[in-house]
N, C-alpha and C positions, 0 to 999 in steps of 0.2 A: 507419706509421700501427700502432698496437698492435690485436692482435686483438679485445682489450675491447672492446665496441659499445657504441653509445648504445641504449637501451631501448626508446624511439620508435619507432627505426629498425628493431629484432628483432622490433617486435611486426606489422610488419606482413608479407604476404603476400608469398613468393618474388619474383615480377614487378615487384610495387610499389617493394619493397626495393631490387632490382637498378636501376630505373629512378630512384630516389632518388639514390642515390648515385654512378649516370652522371654527373649535373650537381652531384656537390658535391666540395668540395676541399678535402684533409688540410691543417689548419693548428697551430700551435702554439700556443696562448692564452699568453700572457706576464704576468706578475704586476704588478699596479698596471695594465693595459691597457684603457683605455676605448673600450668595444665602439660603446657610442650613448647620446645625449645624449636627454632628455624634448624632446619638441615638433619633433624632427627628422623628417627621412622614414626609413622603413628601407630599407636597404641591402644588410645581409644577413640572414640567419638563421644561427644556430648549434645546433650538434647536440654538447654535448661529452661526450667520448669520458672521458677522466681529468682532464681540468680542471675547473673549476665557478669560478660566475660569482656575485657579489652585486648584488640589485635593490636598488638606494637615493632611497628618496624626498627631495629637496630641495623647502626651504621657505624660498627667498628667499636671505639672507646665510648660513643656518645651513648647516654640512658635508652635512648629510642624515643619514637613519636608514633601516639597513636594516630590507627589508620581506619580503624573499625570498631564495632561494636556488636556482639551479639548476647542477646537476650532470647525470652521463650517463642519469639517471631522465628527464628533459624536455628544453625547447628554449629559445632565447632567440630572440623571433620572433615569439610565438603570435597576437599579434594580427591579423597579415596573414591568419589563418584566420576573422576576424569582418570582414575586410572593412576593416579600419582598419590605414591605413600607418604615421601619425604614433606615435614612441616613447613612451610610455608614464613610463618609470622609467629612471635613470643605471646603465647596467648595467657593473659592477669586476668582471677579474679578480679574485678572492679566491684560487683555487689555479691554476698554472699547469698546461698538460698541452695532450694533443691533442684537437681538435674538427672537426668534420666544417663545413662551411661553404658555403654555397648562397646565389645572389642572390634576389633579394628576386622578381624576374620569372620566374627558373625555378621558384620554390619555388609562385609561384601557379599555375604550369602543372600541376604535380605533383599539387598539391591540386585542382584540377579533374579530373584524370582517375583520384584514384584517392579513392574512397569510404573506403575503410579507413584512410588517410592523415587526412581529414577527422574519422572516427568517432574515431580517437585523442587526433586534437590537441584534439577539442573535450572529452573526458573529461578530459585535461591539464588544460585552461584551469578547469576544474571545479575540479581539484584546487589547481591557483596559485590561484582566488581564495580557497579555503579558508585557504591557507598565508596570503596577504596578509592576510584577516580572523583570523587566527589568531594572528597577530604585532601587530597593534593593541590587541587583547585583553589579550596578553602584558605588552605596554610599561605597559598602565595596571594592572593588578591584579597582577603578580607581582614579586616582588623581584629585585634583580640576583643573587643565586647560581644561582637554579633556573634564569632566564635563560642565564646565561652555561654551565650544564652543559648545557642545549638547542641552544645556538650548536656548542658544541663539539661534541657527537654529532652534528649536522648536517653539519657541516663532516668530522669522521670517515667518516661514510658517504659524502661524493663525494670524498674526498682519495684512498679505498680505502687506508688506511695509517692504522696506532696513531700518525704522527707526519706533524706538518706545521709550517708557519711560519705566524707570528701575531705581532703586534706588543700591547703592550698598548693604546698608541695608536689602532692599527687595530681594537680591540676596544669601545672607547670608542666609538668614530665609529660602530661598526655596532649598538651595542645602546642609545646616544643618554643613554650618560651621561659621570660625569666619568671620567677616567684613575684616579684614589686608587679610587672605586671598585671596578672594576675590578682594579686591586692587590690589595684587599681581598680580593674574592671568589675571583680565582685563585688566591693566597695559601692560602684555605681550604679549598680543594681539593688542594692539593699537600700540605698537613700533614695530609688525610685520607690521601692516599697513592691519590687519584684521577688526580692527572694530575702530569706532572716538567716544567717548566717552565723551559732557560736560554738567554739570550742570542737570544731570538726562536724556538726551535725546541719545541714543544709534543708532550707522548709522552701519550697516554691509555693509564694503568697497568691502570686498574680499571673498564672497559668498564660491569658491574654496578652496580659501586656509581656510577658516574656517571649511569646511569640513572634510579636509586632517586633521585637528588638533584634532578633535571630537573623541571621543570614538566611539567602533565599535556601543556601544548603538542605535545611530542617524539612522545608515542605516537600525541596525535590525529592530526598530520602522515604518519606510518607508517602508519595505519589508512586513512586518506584513499586513500594509494599502493596500498597493498595492494588496496583492495575495486574500484578504477577502472582500476588499471594493473598488473594481475597478471602 
């Protein structure tokens, strides 16, 4: 396991952190791996370290829409802290990498023993709710280009790298738009010298420029994390 840690685990007091890690196992998240499906019972909780996960809402036969993203700043399975075992969203690995995994039963026991873990998760759930609400408003009110810039910045933050893999098909699915719209928006960002895209490998060339192109939702997301999970 890499020495980079999950932020929620880092925030715990030493003894609470040690007990939680004692019941965790290190795993590798594989690209496009499905970690859980809505309506099913939660079997495991995941604390990403350098991998990251898309939270996707589905509606009938439609392929779905990304409404949230989980990286080392958070966790998958936070609904257990509310006493709810049912999975609310489809969870898909967007960026491969290391994570800690713990069974739902072990996690509940540690949650009952650690007021600090409970407080941290309550704050994280609030931040996650804010992200979900912002995603809905973003879809309704913002254009594809700024939404794409926001998504790329969020992915870069969680990939811990200027370069990561993503296809136009995947972007279209995540943003809920047609592929031609993604192609047009990505081409505009590339012509502006903000990104470089070749055969599925995307590189952020000018982060400051990309931030200026992103919709206001990106800055609001970062502010919420900074204020509640410093």
